[in-house]
PyMOL Python script that loads the backbone (N, CA, C, O; Angstrom):
from pymol import cmd

cmd.read_pdbstr("""\
ATOM      1  N   MET A   1       9.417  13.967  -0.004  1.00  0.00           N
ATOM      2  CA  MET A   1       8.370  14.748   0.626  1.00  0.00           C
ATOM      3  C   MET A   1       7.020  14.056   0.478  1.00  0.00           C
ATOM      4  O   MET A   1       6.255  13.967   1.438  1.00  0.00           O
ATOM      5  N   LYS A   2       6.737  13.577  -0.703  1.00  0.00           N
ATOM      6  CA  LYS A   2       5.456  12.923  -0.938  1.00  0.00           C
ATOM      7  C   LYS A   2       5.310  11.671  -0.081  1.00  0.00           C
ATOM      8  O   LYS A   2       4.216  11.358   0.389  1.00  0.00           O
ATOM      9  N   SER A   3       6.413  10.957   0.120  1.00  0.00           N
ATOM     10  CA  SER A   3       6.384   9.723   0.902  1.00  0.00           C
ATOM     11  C   SER A   3       6.020  10.000   2.355  1.00  0.00           C
ATOM     12  O   SER A   3       5.232   9.261   2.944  1.00  0.00           O
ATOM     13  N   LYS A   4       6.583  11.054   2.940  1.00  0.00           N
ATOM     14  CA  LYS A   4       6.278  11.381   4.333  1.00  0.00           C
ATOM     15  C   LYS A   4       4.811  11.749   4.497  1.00  0.00           C
ATOM     16  O   LYS A   4       4.177  11.378   5.484  1.00  0.00           O
ATOM     17  N   GLN A   5       4.279  12.477   3.532  1.00  0.00           N
ATOM     18  CA  GLN A   5       2.875  12.844   3.595  1.00  0.00           C
ATOM     19  C   GLN A   5       2.020  11.587   3.505  1.00  0.00           C
ATOM     20  O   GLN A   5       1.011  11.475   4.202  1.00  0.00           O
ATOM     21  N   ARG A   6       2.398  10.665   2.679  1.00  0.00           N
ATOM     22  CA  ARG A   6       1.659   9.408   2.514  1.00  0.00           C
ATOM     23  C   ARG A   6       1.668   8.603   3.817  1.00  0.00           C
ATOM     24  O   ARG A   6       0.654   8.020   4.201  1.00  0.00           O
ATOM     25  N   VAL A   7       2.817   8.575   4.490  1.00  0.00           N
ATOM     26  CA  VAL A   7       2.936   7.831   5.740  1.00  0.00           C
ATOM     27  C   VAL A   7       2.033   8.445   6.810  1.00  0.00           C
ATOM     28  O   VAL A   7       1.367   7.716   7.546  1.00  0.00           O
ATOM     29  N   THR A   8       2.003   9.746   6.902  1.00  0.00           N
ATOM     30  CA  THR A   8       1.148  10.380   7.904  1.00  0.00           C
ATOM     31  C   THR A   8      -0.323  10.124   7.600  1.00  0.00           C
ATOM     32  O   THR A   8      -1.129   9.970   8.518  1.00  0.00           O
ATOM     33  N   ASP A   9      -0.675  10.077   6.318  1.00  0.00           N
ATOM     34  CA  ASP A   9      -2.055   9.748   5.951  1.00  0.00           C
ATOM     35  C   ASP A   9      -2.403   8.327   6.390  1.00  0.00           C
ATOM     36  O   ASP A   9      -3.506   8.078   6.875  1.00  0.00           O
ATOM     37  N   LEU A  10      -1.468   7.402   6.220  1.00  0.00           N
ATOM     38  CA  LEU A  10      -1.712   6.017   6.611  1.00  0.00           C
ATOM     39  C   LEU A  10      -1.803   5.869   8.125  1.00  0.00           C
ATOM     40  O   LEU A  10      -2.587   5.061   8.623  1.00  0.00           O
ATOM     41  N   ARG A  11      -1.016   6.638   8.854  1.00  0.00           N
ATOM     42  CA  ARG A  11      -1.000   6.508  10.315  1.00  0.00           C
ATOM     43  C   ARG A  11      -2.313   6.942  10.961  1.00  0.00           C
ATOM     44  O   ARG A  11      -2.663   6.445  12.031  1.00  0.00           O
ATOM     45  N   VAL A  12      -3.040   7.855  10.334  1.00  0.00           N
ATOM     46  CA  VAL A  12      -4.296   8.313  10.918  1.00  0.00           C
ATOM     47  C   VAL A  12      -5.474   7.414  10.537  1.00  0.00           C
ATOM     48  O   VAL A  12      -6.579   7.593  11.050  1.00  0.00           O
ATOM     49  N   MET A  13      -5.247   6.458   9.649  1.00  0.00           N
ATOM     50  CA  MET A  13      -6.318   5.541   9.239  1.00  0.00           C
ATOM     51  C   MET A  13      -6.584   4.506  10.323  1.00  0.00           C
ATOM     52  O   MET A  13      -5.700   4.161  11.107  1.00  0.00           O
ATOM     53  N   SER A  14      -7.822   4.019  10.351  1.00  0.00           N
ATOM     54  CA  SER A  14      -8.163   2.932  11.269  1.00  0.00           C
ATOM     55  C   SER A  14      -7.675   1.610  10.677  1.00  0.00           C
ATOM     56  O   SER A  14      -7.203   1.557   9.541  1.00  0.00           O
ATOM     57  N   ASP A  15      -7.798   0.549  11.467  1.00  0.00           N
ATOM     58  CA  ASP A  15      -7.356  -0.767  10.998  1.00  0.00           C
ATOM     59  C   ASP A  15      -8.147  -1.211   9.772  1.00  0.00           C
ATOM     60  O   ASP A  15      -7.578  -1.762   8.830  1.00  0.00           O
ATOM     61  N   ASP A  16      -9.444  -0.975   9.781  1.00  0.00           N
ATOM     62  CA  ASP A  16     -10.274  -1.357   8.637  1.00  0.00           C
ATOM     63  C   ASP A  16      -9.900  -0.568   7.389  1.00  0.00           C
ATOM     64  O   ASP A  16      -9.866  -1.110   6.284  1.00  0.00           O
ATOM     65  N   GLN A  17      -9.622   0.705   7.578  1.00  0.00           N
ATOM     66  CA  GLN A  17      -9.224   1.525   6.440  1.00  0.00           C
ATOM     67  C   GLN A  17      -7.880   1.069   5.880  1.00  0.00           C
ATOM     68  O   GLN A  17      -7.684   1.066   4.664  1.00  0.00           O
ATOM     69  N   LEU A  18      -6.958   0.684   6.757  1.00  0.00           N
ATOM     70  CA  LEU A  18      -5.668   0.184   6.293  1.00  0.00           C
ATOM     71  C   LEU A  18      -5.841  -1.116   5.515  1.00  0.00           C
ATOM     72  O   LEU A  18      -5.196  -1.317   4.486  1.00  0.00           O
ATOM     73  N   ASN A  19      -6.706  -1.993   6.001  1.00  0.00           N
ATOM     74  CA  ASN A  19      -6.958  -3.242   5.282  1.00  0.00           C
ATOM     75  C   ASN A  19      -7.582  -2.977   3.911  1.00  0.00           C
ATOM     76  O   ASN A  19      -7.247  -3.644   2.933  1.00  0.00           O
ATOM     77  N   ASP A  20      -8.481  -2.011   3.847  1.00  0.00           N
ATOM     78  CA  ASP A  20      -9.086  -1.638   2.564  1.00  0.00           C
ATOM     79  C   ASP A  20      -8.041  -1.063   1.614  1.00  0.00           C
ATOM     80  O   ASP A  20      -8.070  -1.328   0.412  1.00  0.00           O
ATOM     81  N   GLU A  21      -7.120  -0.276   2.162  1.00  0.00           N
ATOM     82  CA  GLU A  21      -6.054   0.317   1.347  1.00  0.00           C
ATOM     83  C   GLU A  21      -5.139  -0.771   0.782  1.00  0.00           C
ATOM     84  O   GLU A  21      -4.751  -0.710  -0.385  1.00  0.00           O
ATOM     85  N   VAL A  22      -4.796  -1.759   1.601  1.00  0.00           N
ATOM     86  CA  VAL A  22      -3.965  -2.860   1.132  1.00  0.00           C
ATOM     87  C   VAL A  22      -4.696  -3.624   0.032  1.00  0.00           C
ATOM     88  O   VAL A  22      -4.094  -3.989  -0.978  1.00  0.00           O
ATOM     89  N   LEU A  23      -5.970  -3.862   0.222  1.00  0.00           N
ATOM     90  CA  LEU A  23      -6.763  -4.572  -0.781  1.00  0.00           C
ATOM     91  C   LEU A  23      -6.811  -3.792  -2.093  1.00  0.00           C
ATOM     92  O   LEU A  23      -6.676  -4.370  -3.172  1.00  0.00           O
ATOM     93  N   ARG A  24      -7.005  -2.480  -1.993  1.00  0.00           N
ATOM     94  CA  ARG A  24      -7.047  -1.630  -3.195  1.00  0.00           C
ATOM     95  C   ARG A  24      -5.719  -1.667  -3.941  1.00  0.00           C
ATOM     96  O   ARG A  24      -5.684  -1.753  -5.169  1.00  0.00           O
ATOM     97  N   LEU A  25      -4.624  -1.601  -3.179  1.00  0.00           N
ATOM     98  CA  LEU A  25      -3.301  -1.627  -3.799  1.00  0.00           C
ATOM     99  C   LEU A  25      -2.995  -2.987  -4.422  1.00  0.00           C
ATOM    100  O   LEU A  25      -2.337  -3.052  -5.461  1.00  0.00           O
ATOM    101  N   LYS A  26      -3.457  -4.060  -3.812  1.00  0.00           N
ATOM    102  CA  LYS A  26      -3.241  -5.390  -4.383  1.00  0.00           C
ATOM    103  C   LYS A  26      -4.011  -5.560  -5.687  1.00  0.00           C
ATOM    104  O   LYS A  26      -3.528  -6.206  -6.616  1.00  0.00           O
ATOM    105  N   LYS A  27      -5.211  -4.981  -5.759  1.00  0.00           N
ATOM    106  CA  LYS A  27      -5.971  -5.021  -7.009  1.00  0.00           C
ATOM    107  C   LYS A  27      -5.248  -4.244  -8.098  1.00  0.00           C
ATOM    108  O   LYS A  27      -5.174  -4.678  -9.248  1.00  0.00           O
ATOM    109  N   GLU A  28      -4.715  -3.086  -7.717  1.00  0.00           N
ATOM    110  CA  GLU A  28      -3.962  -2.288  -8.682  1.00  0.00           C
ATOM    111  C   GLU A  28      -2.714  -3.033  -9.140  1.00  0.00           C
ATOM    112  O   GLU A  28      -2.354  -2.990 -10.316  1.00  0.00           O
ATOM    113  N   GLN A  29      -2.057  -3.712  -8.209  1.00  0.00           N
ATOM    114  CA  GLN A  29      -0.872  -4.485  -8.554  1.00  0.00           C
ATOM    115  C   GLN A  29      -1.219  -5.592  -9.553  1.00  0.00           C
ATOM    116  O   GLN A  29      -0.480  -5.831 -10.508  1.00  0.00           O
ATOM    117  N   PHE A  30      -2.334  -6.254  -9.327  1.00  0.00           N
ATOM    118  CA  PHE A  30      -2.777  -7.294 -10.256  1.00  0.00           C
ATOM    119  C   PHE A  30      -3.001  -6.717 -11.648  1.00  0.00           C
ATOM    120  O   PHE A  30      -2.558  -7.286 -12.645  1.00  0.00           O
ATOM    121  N   ASN A  31      -3.698  -5.572 -11.706  1.00  0.00           N
ATOM    122  CA  ASN A  31      -3.961  -4.935 -12.999  1.00  0.00           C
ATOM    123  C   ASN A  31      -2.674  -4.521 -13.697  1.00  0.00           C
ATOM    124  O   ASN A  31      -2.555  -4.645 -14.916  1.00  0.00           O
ATOM    125  N   LEU A  32      -1.710  -4.030 -12.923  1.00  0.00           N
ATOM    126  CA  LEU A  32      -0.431  -3.634 -13.519  1.00  0.00           C
ATOM    127  C   LEU A  32       0.330  -4.844 -14.057  1.00  0.00           C
ATOM    128  O   LEU A  32       0.943  -4.777 -15.123  1.00  0.00           O
ATOM    129  N   ARG A  33       0.287  -5.944 -13.318  1.00  0.00           N
ATOM    130  CA  ARG A  33       0.946  -7.163 -13.810  1.00  0.00           C
ATOM    131  C   ARG A  33       0.283  -7.660 -15.086  1.00  0.00           C
ATOM    132  O   ARG A  33       0.963  -8.129 -15.999  1.00  0.00           O
ATOM    133  N   PHE A  34      -1.028  -7.559 -15.151  1.00  0.00           N
ATOM    134  CA  PHE A  34      -1.757  -7.970 -16.343  1.00  0.00           C
ATOM    135  C   PHE A  34      -1.369  -7.085 -17.525  1.00  0.00           C
ATOM    136  O   PHE A  34      -1.159  -7.583 -18.631  1.00  0.00           O
ATOM    137  N   GLN A  35      -1.274  -5.781 -17.297  1.00  0.00           N
ATOM    138  CA  GLN A  35      -0.879  -4.854 -18.352  1.00  0.00           C
ATOM    139  C   GLN A  35       0.539  -5.140 -18.832  1.00  0.00           C
ATOM    140  O   GLN A  35       0.825  -5.067 -20.027  1.00  0.00           O
ATOM    141  N   ARG A  36       1.426  -5.467 -17.893  1.00  0.00           N
ATOM    142  CA  ARG A  36       2.803  -5.769 -18.268  1.00  0.00           C
ATOM    143  C   ARG A  36       2.862  -7.023 -19.142  1.00  0.00           C
ATOM    144  O   ARG A  36       3.611  -7.076 -20.118  1.00  0.00           O
ATOM    145  N   ALA A  37       2.066  -8.028 -18.781  1.00  0.00           N
ATOM    146  CA  ALA A  37       2.068  -9.286 -19.524  1.00  0.00           C
ATOM    147  C   ALA A  37       1.535  -9.100 -20.942  1.00  0.00           C
ATOM    148  O   ALA A  37       1.978  -9.780 -21.868  1.00  0.00           O
ATOM    149  N   THR A  38       0.587  -8.183 -21.114  1.00  0.00           N
ATOM    150  CA  THR A  38       0.020  -7.963 -22.442  1.00  0.00           C
ATOM    151  C   THR A  38       0.755  -6.866 -23.215  1.00  0.00           C
ATOM    152  O   THR A  38       0.405  -6.569 -24.358  1.00  0.00           O
ATOM    153  N   GLY A  39       1.758  -6.272 -22.602  1.00  0.00           N
ATOM    154  CA  GLY A  39       2.542  -5.251 -23.284  1.00  0.00           C
ATOM    155  C   GLY A  39       1.900  -3.884 -23.310  1.00  0.00           C
ATOM    156  O   GLY A  39       2.292  -3.042 -24.118  1.00  0.00           O
ATOM    157  N   GLN A  40       0.928  -3.635 -22.452  1.00  0.00           N
ATOM    158  CA  GLN A  40       0.226  -2.355 -22.433  1.00  0.00           C
ATOM    159  C   GLN A  40       0.698  -1.409 -21.340  1.00  0.00           C
ATOM    160  O   GLN A  40       0.212  -0.282 -21.246  1.00  0.00           O
ATOM    161  N   LEU A  41       1.635  -1.849 -20.515  1.00  0.00           N
ATOM    162  CA  LEU A  41       2.076  -1.035 -19.381  1.00  0.00           C
ATOM    163  C   LEU A  41       3.022   0.056 -19.864  1.00  0.00           C
ATOM    164  O   LEU A  41       4.063  -0.222 -20.459  1.00  0.00           O
ATOM    165  N   GLU A  42       2.641   1.307 -19.596  1.00  0.00           N
ATOM    166  CA  GLU A  42       3.468   2.437 -20.021  1.00  0.00           C
ATOM    167  C   GLU A  42       4.332   2.964 -18.887  1.00  0.00           C
ATOM    168  O   GLU A  42       5.502   3.287 -19.095  1.00  0.00           O
ATOM    169  N   ASN A  43       3.763   3.053 -17.683  1.00  0.00           N
ATOM    170  CA  ASN A  43       4.493   3.596 -16.541  1.00  0.00           C
ATOM    171  C   ASN A  43       5.011   2.434 -15.696  1.00  0.00           C
ATOM    172  O   ASN A  43       4.336   1.993 -14.766  1.00  0.00           O
ATOM    173  N   THR A  44       6.193   1.945 -16.012  1.00  0.00           N
ATOM    174  CA  THR A  44       6.727   0.772 -15.332  1.00  0.00           C
ATOM    175  C   THR A  44       7.114   1.062 -13.886  1.00  0.00           C
ATOM    176  O   THR A  44       7.166   0.139 -13.073  1.00  0.00           O
ATOM    177  N   SER A  45       7.381   2.296 -13.552  1.00  0.00           N
ATOM    178  CA  SER A  45       7.770   2.630 -12.182  1.00  0.00           C
ATOM    179  C   SER A  45       6.590   2.513 -11.219  1.00  0.00           C
ATOM    180  O   SER A  45       6.781   2.425 -10.006  1.00  0.00           O
ATOM    181  N   ARG A  46       5.389   2.511 -11.752  1.00  0.00           N
ATOM    182  CA  ARG A  46       4.202   2.406 -10.892  1.00  0.00           C
ATOM    183  C   ARG A  46       4.142   1.055 -10.189  1.00  0.00           C
ATOM    184  O   ARG A  46       3.612   0.954  -9.082  1.00  0.00           O
ATOM    185  N   VAL A  47       4.685   0.012 -10.829  1.00  0.00           N
ATOM    186  CA  VAL A  47       4.704  -1.322 -10.218  1.00  0.00           C
ATOM    187  C   VAL A  47       5.481  -1.267  -8.909  1.00  0.00           C
ATOM    188  O   VAL A  47       5.042  -1.808  -7.895  1.00  0.00           O
ATOM    189  N   ARG A  48       6.617  -0.621  -8.938  1.00  0.00           N
ATOM    190  CA  ARG A  48       7.456  -0.497  -7.747  1.00  0.00           C
ATOM    191  C   ARG A  48       6.775   0.341  -6.670  1.00  0.00           C
ATOM    192  O   ARG A  48       6.821  -0.001  -5.489  1.00  0.00           O
ATOM    193  N   GLU A  49       6.147   1.435  -7.079  1.00  0.00           N
ATOM    194  CA  GLU A  49       5.461   2.304  -6.130  1.00  0.00           C
ATOM    195  C   GLU A  49       4.325   1.569  -5.424  1.00  0.00           C
ATOM    196  O   GLU A  49       4.143   1.717  -4.216  1.00  0.00           O
ATOM    197  N   VAL A  50       3.571   0.789  -6.166  1.00  0.00           N
ATOM    198  CA  VAL A  50       2.450   0.055  -5.583  1.00  0.00           C
ATOM    199  C   VAL A  50       2.959  -1.002  -4.621  1.00  0.00           C
ATOM    200  O   VAL A  50       2.409  -1.173  -3.533  1.00  0.00           O
ATOM    201  N   ARG A  51       4.019  -1.719  -5.020  1.00  0.00           N
ATOM    202  CA  ARG A  51       4.587  -2.750  -4.147  1.00  0.00           C
ATOM    203  C   ARG A  51       5.064  -2.149  -2.829  1.00  0.00           C
ATOM    204  O   ARG A  51       4.851  -2.725  -1.762  1.00  0.00           O
ATOM    205  N   ARG A  52       5.698  -1.010  -2.908  1.00  0.00           N
ATOM    206  CA  ARG A  52       6.166  -0.345  -1.691  1.00  0.00           C
ATOM    207  C   ARG A  52       5.010   0.211  -0.870  1.00  0.00           C
ATOM    208  O   ARG A  52       5.081   0.245   0.359  1.00  0.00           O
ATOM    209  N   GLY A  53       3.949   0.645  -1.539  1.00  0.00           N
ATOM    210  CA  GLY A  53       2.773   1.131  -0.838  1.00  0.00           C
ATOM    211  C   GLY A  53       2.102   0.023  -0.030  1.00  0.00           C
ATOM    212  O   GLY A  53       1.635   0.251   1.087  1.00  0.00           O
ATOM    213  N   ILE A  54       2.059  -1.177  -0.606  1.00  0.00           N
ATOM    214  CA  ILE A  54       1.499  -2.327   0.108  1.00  0.00           C
ATOM    215  C   ILE A  54       2.329  -2.608   1.352  1.00  0.00           C
ATOM    216  O   ILE A  54       1.787  -2.806   2.439  1.00  0.00           O
ATOM    217  N   ALA A  55       3.646  -2.624   1.187  1.00  0.00           N
ATOM    218  CA  ALA A  55       4.532  -2.894   2.316  1.00  0.00           C
ATOM    219  C   ALA A  55       4.392  -1.815   3.388  1.00  0.00           C
ATOM    220  O   ALA A  55       4.398  -2.111   4.583  1.00  0.00           O
ATOM    221  N   ARG A  56       4.268  -0.586   2.959  1.00  0.00           N
ATOM    222  CA  ARG A  56       4.134   0.533   3.901  1.00  0.00           C
ATOM    223  C   ARG A  56       2.850   0.403   4.716  1.00  0.00           C
ATOM    224  O   ARG A  56       2.863   0.580   5.934  1.00  0.00           O
ATOM    225  N   ALA A  57       1.755   0.096   4.050  1.00  0.00           N
ATOM    226  CA  ALA A  57       0.468  -0.026   4.738  1.00  0.00           C
ATOM    227  C   ALA A  57       0.467  -1.227   5.690  1.00  0.00           C
ATOM    228  O   ALA A  57      -0.062  -1.144   6.799  1.00  0.00           O
ATOM    229  N   LYS A  58       1.054  -2.333   5.257  1.00  0.00           N
ATOM    230  CA  LYS A  58       1.116  -3.516   6.119  1.00  0.00           C
ATOM    231  C   LYS A  58       1.993  -3.262   7.341  1.00  0.00           C
ATOM    232  O   LYS A  58       1.673  -3.719   8.438  1.00  0.00           O
ATOM    233  N   THR A  59       3.086  -2.545   7.163  1.00  0.00           N
ATOM    234  CA  THR A  59       3.980  -2.234   8.273  1.00  0.00           C
ATOM    235  C   THR A  59       3.281  -1.374   9.309  1.00  0.00           C
ATOM    236  O   THR A  59       3.372  -1.646  10.506  1.00  0.00           O
ATOM    237  N   ILE A  60       2.589  -0.346   8.866  1.00  0.00           N
ATOM    238  CA  ILE A  60       1.893   0.540   9.792  1.00  0.00           C
ATOM    239  C   ILE A  60       0.777  -0.215  10.513  1.00  0.00           C
ATOM    240  O   ILE A  60       0.546   0.009  11.701  1.00  0.00           O
ATOM    241  N   ALA A  61       0.088  -1.102   9.806  1.00  0.00           N
ATOM    242  CA  ALA A  61      -0.974  -1.900  10.437  1.00  0.00           C
ATOM    243  C   ALA A  61      -0.400  -2.803  11.523  1.00  0.00           C
ATOM    244  O   ALA A  61      -0.991  -2.932  12.595  1.00  0.00           O
ATOM    245  N   SER A  62       0.737  -3.424  11.260  1.00  0.00           N
ATOM    246  CA  SER A  62       1.335  -4.302  12.271  1.00  0.00           C
ATOM    247  C   SER A  62       1.868  -3.494  13.453  1.00  0.00           C
ATOM    248  O   SER A  62       1.819  -3.966  14.589  1.00  0.00           O
ATOM    249  N   GLN A  63       2.372  -2.294  13.209  1.00  0.00           N
ATOM    250  CA  GLN A  63       2.818  -1.434  14.299  1.00  0.00           C
ATOM    251  C   GLN A  63       1.636  -1.044  15.186  1.00  0.00           C
ATOM    252  O   GLN A  63       1.756  -1.015  16.411  1.00  0.00           O
ATOM    253  N   LYS A  64       0.506  -0.748  14.568  1.00  0.00           N
ATOM    254  CA  LYS A  64      -0.678  -0.395  15.345  1.00  0.00           C
ATOM    255  C   LYS A  64      -1.149  -1.572  16.183  1.00  0.00           C
ATOM    256  O   LYS A  64      -1.532  -1.398  17.340  1.00  0.00           O
ATOM    257  N   ARG A  65      -1.124  -2.779  15.604  1.00  0.00           N
ATOM    258  CA  ARG A  65      -1.526  -3.966  16.373  1.00  0.00           C
ATOM    259  C   ARG A  65      -0.587  -4.207  17.543  1.00  0.00           C
ATOM    260  O   ARG A  65      -1.030  -4.594  18.624  1.00  0.00           O
ATOM    261  N   ALA A  66       0.719  -3.981  17.336  1.00  0.00           N
ATOM    262  CA  ALA A  66       1.690  -4.204  18.414  1.00  0.00           C
ATOM    263  C   ALA A  66       1.481  -3.204  19.546  1.00  0.00           C
ATOM    264  O   ALA A  66       1.559  -3.573  20.718  1.00  0.00           O
ATOM    265  N   THR A  67       1.218  -1.953  19.214  1.00  0.00           N
ATOM    266  CA  THR A  67       0.996  -0.961  20.269  1.00  0.00           C
ATOM    267  C   THR A  67      -0.334  -1.203  20.977  1.00  0.00           C
ATOM    268  O   THR A  67      -0.463  -0.911  22.166  1.00  0.00           O
ATOM    269  N   ALA A  68      -1.319  -1.729  20.262  1.00  0.00           N
ATOM    270  CA  ALA A  68      -2.616  -2.026  20.884  1.00  0.00           C
ATOM    271  C   ALA A  68      -2.487  -3.170  21.875  1.00  0.00           C
ATOM    272  O   ALA A  68      -3.166  -3.178  22.902  1.00  0.00           O
ATOM    273  N   LYS A  69      -1.626  -4.135  21.583  1.00  0.00           N
ATOM    274  CA  LYS A  69      -1.417  -5.248  22.510  1.00  0.00           C
ATOM    275  C   LYS A  69      -0.686  -4.778  23.768  1.00  0.00           C
ATOM    276  O   LYS A  69      -0.990  -5.223  24.875  1.00  0.00           O
ATOM    277  N   LYS A  70       0.272  -3.882  23.588  1.00  0.00           N
ATOM    278  CA  LYS A  70       1.044  -3.370  24.742  1.00  0.00           C
ATOM    279  C   LYS A  70       0.180  -2.549  25.673  1.00  0.00           C
ATOM    280  O   LYS A  70       0.160  -2.751  26.887  1.00  0.00           O
ATOM    281  N   GLY A  71      -0.539  -1.610  25.062  1.00  0.00           N
ATOM    282  CA  GLY A  71      -1.251  -0.626  25.879  1.00  0.00           C
ATOM    283  C   GLY A  71      -2.633  -0.924  26.108  1.00  0.00           C
ATOM    284  O   GLY A  71      -3.326  -0.162  26.782  1.00  0.00           O
TER     285      GLY A  71
END
""", "prot")
cmd.dss("prot")
cmd.show_as("cartoon", "prot")
cmd.util.cbc("prot")
cmd.orient("prot")
């Protein structure tokens, strides 16, 4: 349920907002990797969630670009 809500939130974002979201998630991913390397990471499942969030945002951005080229 949470995933579908997240997807609808991403679909209403503009291209710039999607790029900002990807950038924010990549920064978070970097911080999580740093925490893992130093042994401070407590919520290991967050790494997977962030990675999938990046992929989700990039996919929606590319879909928007493809529809913009068509129409």
